[in-house]
PyMOL CGO cylinders between C-alpha atoms (Angstrom):
from pymol import cmd
from pymol.cgo import CYLINDER

trace = [
    CYLINDER, -4.72, -20.28, -20.87, -4.43, -17.26, -22.87, 0.3, 1, 1, 1, 1, 1, 1,
    CYLINDER, -4.43, -17.26, -22.87, -8.67, -17.64, -23.34, 0.3, 1, 1, 1, 1, 1, 1,
    CYLINDER, -8.67, -17.64, -23.34, -8.41, -17.35, -19.50, 0.3, 1, 1, 1, 1, 1, 1,
    CYLINDER, -8.41, -17.35, -19.50, -6.58, -14.60, -18.77, 0.3, 1, 1, 1, 1, 1, 1,
    CYLINDER, -6.58, -14.60, -18.77, -7.62, -12.05, -20.73, 0.3, 1, 1, 1, 1, 1, 1,
    CYLINDER, -7.62, -12.05, -20.73, -11.15, -13.03, -19.39, 0.3, 1, 1, 1, 1, 1, 1,
    CYLINDER, -11.15, -13.03, -19.39, -9.70, -12.68, -15.88, 0.3, 1, 1, 1, 1, 1, 1,
    CYLINDER, -9.70, -12.68, -15.88, -8.50, -9.72, -16.76, 0.3, 1, 1, 1, 1, 1, 1,
    CYLINDER, -8.50, -9.72, -16.76, -11.75, -8.17, -18.45, 0.3, 1, 1, 1, 1, 1, 1,
    CYLINDER, -11.75, -8.17, -18.45, -14.12, -10.25, -15.54, 0.3, 1, 1, 1, 1, 1, 1,
    CYLINDER, -14.12, -10.25, -15.54, -11.99, -7.41, -12.96, 0.3, 1, 1, 1, 1, 1, 1,
    CYLINDER, -11.99, -7.41, -12.96, -12.01, -4.19, -15.22, 0.3, 1, 1, 1, 1, 1, 1,
    CYLINDER, -12.01, -4.19, -15.22, -15.40, -4.64, -15.56, 0.3, 1, 1, 1, 1, 1, 1,
    CYLINDER, -15.40, -4.64, -15.56, -16.44, -5.92, -11.85, 0.3, 1, 1, 1, 1, 1, 1,
    CYLINDER, -16.44, -5.92, -11.85, -14.67, -2.41, -10.79, 0.3, 1, 1, 1, 1, 1, 1,
    CYLINDER, -14.67, -2.41, -10.79, -15.59, -0.43, -13.00, 0.3, 1, 1, 1, 1, 1, 1,
    CYLINDER, -15.59, -0.43, -13.00, -19.37, -1.33, -12.16, 0.3, 1, 1, 1, 1, 1, 1,
    CYLINDER, -19.37, -1.33, -12.16, -18.10, -0.99, -7.94, 0.3, 1, 1, 1, 1, 1, 1,
    CYLINDER, -18.10, -0.99, -7.94, -16.69, 1.46, -7.97, 0.3, 1, 1, 1, 1, 1, 1,
    CYLINDER, -16.69, 1.46, -7.97, -19.16, 3.49, -9.89, 0.3, 1, 1, 1, 1, 1, 1,
    CYLINDER, -19.16, 3.49, -9.89, -21.71, 2.39, -7.89, 0.3, 1, 1, 1, 1, 1, 1,
    CYLINDER, -21.71, 2.39, -7.89, -20.14, 3.33, -4.47, 0.3, 1, 1, 1, 1, 1, 1,
    CYLINDER, -20.14, 3.33, -4.47, -19.65, 7.05, -5.71, 0.3, 1, 1, 1, 1, 1, 1,
    CYLINDER, -19.65, 7.05, -5.71, -23.73, 7.15, -5.90, 0.3, 1, 1, 1, 1, 1, 1,
    CYLINDER, -23.73, 7.15, -5.90, -24.16, 5.45, -2.28, 0.3, 1, 1, 1, 1, 1, 1,
    CYLINDER, -24.16, 5.45, -2.28, -21.47, 8.20, -1.60, 0.3, 1, 1, 1, 1, 1, 1,
    CYLINDER, -21.47, 8.20, -1.60, -18.26, 6.36, -0.66, 0.3, 1, 1, 1, 1, 1, 1,
    CYLINDER, -18.26, 6.36, -0.66, -14.59, 6.28, -1.96, 0.3, 1, 1, 1, 1, 1, 1,
    CYLINDER, -14.59, 6.28, -1.96, -14.92, 3.98, -5.52, 0.3, 1, 1, 1, 1, 1, 1,
    CYLINDER, -14.92, 3.98, -5.52, -11.49, 2.97, -3.79, 0.3, 1, 1, 1, 1, 1, 1,
    CYLINDER, -11.49, 2.97, -3.79, -13.67, 1.71, -1.53, 0.3, 1, 1, 1, 1, 1, 1,
    CYLINDER, -13.67, 1.71, -1.53, -15.77, -0.40, -3.71, 0.3, 1, 1, 1, 1, 1, 1,
    CYLINDER, -15.77, -0.40, -3.71, -12.77, -2.02, -6.15, 0.3, 1, 1, 1, 1, 1, 1,
    CYLINDER, -12.77, -2.02, -6.15, -11.42, -3.04, -2.87, 0.3, 1, 1, 1, 1, 1, 1,
    CYLINDER, -11.42, -3.04, -2.87, -14.79, -4.95, -2.34, 0.3, 1, 1, 1, 1, 1, 1,
    CYLINDER, -14.79, -4.95, -2.34, -14.89, -7.09, -5.05, 0.3, 1, 1, 1, 1, 1, 1,
    CYLINDER, -14.89, -7.09, -5.05, -11.71, -7.77, -5.53, 0.3, 1, 1, 1, 1, 1, 1,
    CYLINDER, -11.71, -7.77, -5.53, -11.67, -9.77, -2.09, 0.3, 1, 1, 1, 1, 1, 1,
    CYLINDER, -11.67, -9.77, -2.09, -15.43, -11.58, -3.40, 0.3, 1, 1, 1, 1, 1, 1,
    CYLINDER, -15.43, -11.58, -3.40, -14.74, -11.99, -7.15, 0.3, 1, 1, 1, 1, 1, 1,
    CYLINDER, -14.74, -11.99, -7.15, -11.09, -13.37, -5.46, 0.3, 1, 1, 1, 1, 1, 1,
    CYLINDER, -11.09, -13.37, -5.46, -9.94, -16.54, -3.86, 0.3, 1, 1, 1, 1, 1, 1,
    CYLINDER, -9.94, -16.54, -3.86, -10.54, -15.80, -0.83, 0.3, 1, 1, 1, 1, 1, 1,
    CYLINDER, -10.54, -15.80, -0.83, -14.54, -16.01, -1.39, 0.3, 1, 1, 1, 1, 1, 1,
    CYLINDER, -14.54, -16.01, -1.39, -15.98, -16.64, -4.99, 0.3, 1, 1, 1, 1, 1, 1,
    CYLINDER, -15.98, -16.64, -4.99, -12.54, -17.48, -6.47, 0.3, 1, 1, 1, 1, 1, 1,
    CYLINDER, -12.54, -17.48, -6.47, -13.87, -16.54, -10.06, 0.3, 1, 1, 1, 1, 1, 1,
    CYLINDER, -13.87, -16.54, -10.06, -10.12, -15.08, -10.27, 0.3, 1, 1, 1, 1, 1, 1,
    CYLINDER, -10.12, -15.08, -10.27, -7.54, -17.47, -9.88, 0.3, 1, 1, 1, 1, 1, 1,
    CYLINDER, -7.54, -17.47, -9.88, -3.87, -16.49, -8.90, 0.3, 1, 1, 1, 1, 1, 1,
    CYLINDER, -3.87, -16.49, -8.90, -1.30, -17.45, -11.95, 0.3, 1, 1, 1, 1, 1, 1,
    CYLINDER, -1.30, -17.45, -11.95, 2.00, -16.20, -12.65, 0.3, 1, 1, 1, 1, 1, 1,
    CYLINDER, 2.00, -16.20, -12.65, 1.26, -13.77, -15.42, 0.3, 1, 1, 1, 1, 1, 1,
    CYLINDER, 1.26, -13.77, -15.42, -1.22, -11.48, -12.59, 0.3, 1, 1, 1, 1, 1, 1,
    CYLINDER, -1.22, -11.48, -12.59, 1.11, -11.61, -9.75, 0.3, 1, 1, 1, 1, 1, 1,
    CYLINDER, 1.11, -11.61, -9.75, 3.53, -10.22, -12.31, 0.3, 1, 1, 1, 1, 1, 1,
    CYLINDER, 3.53, -10.22, -12.31, 0.68, -8.10, -13.90, 0.3, 1, 1, 1, 1, 1, 1,
    CYLINDER, 0.68, -8.10, -13.90, 0.12, -6.47, -10.21, 0.3, 1, 1, 1, 1, 1, 1,
    CYLINDER, 0.12, -6.47, -10.21, 3.48, -6.21, -9.50, 0.3, 1, 1, 1, 1, 1, 1,
    CYLINDER, 3.48, -6.21, -9.50, 3.34, -3.96, -12.48, 0.3, 1, 1, 1, 1, 1, 1,
    CYLINDER, 3.34, -3.96, -12.48, 1.14, -2.27, -10.71, 0.3, 1, 1, 1, 1, 1, 1,
    CYLINDER, 1.14, -2.27, -10.71, 2.26, -1.51, -7.38, 0.3, 1, 1, 1, 1, 1, 1,
    CYLINDER, 2.26, -1.51, -7.38, 5.65, -0.51, -9.30, 0.3, 1, 1, 1, 1, 1, 1,
    CYLINDER, 5.65, -0.51, -9.30, 3.95, 2.94, -11.66, 0.3, 1, 1, 1, 1, 1, 1,
]
cmd.load_cgo(trace, "trace")
């Protein structure tokens, strides 16, 4: 369980960083690349990131900050 959570966090951080950098090189805002990769790796398309209670709580903290 814990390994899967840390793998998902690492996948999120790495993929959003790469997508943000790529979109800036293409002349677009970095947030656009991050949003697109979030949709692609999330449960909507590829399903690499599953909905879990811990990720939901972390996302709520991120919204508050």
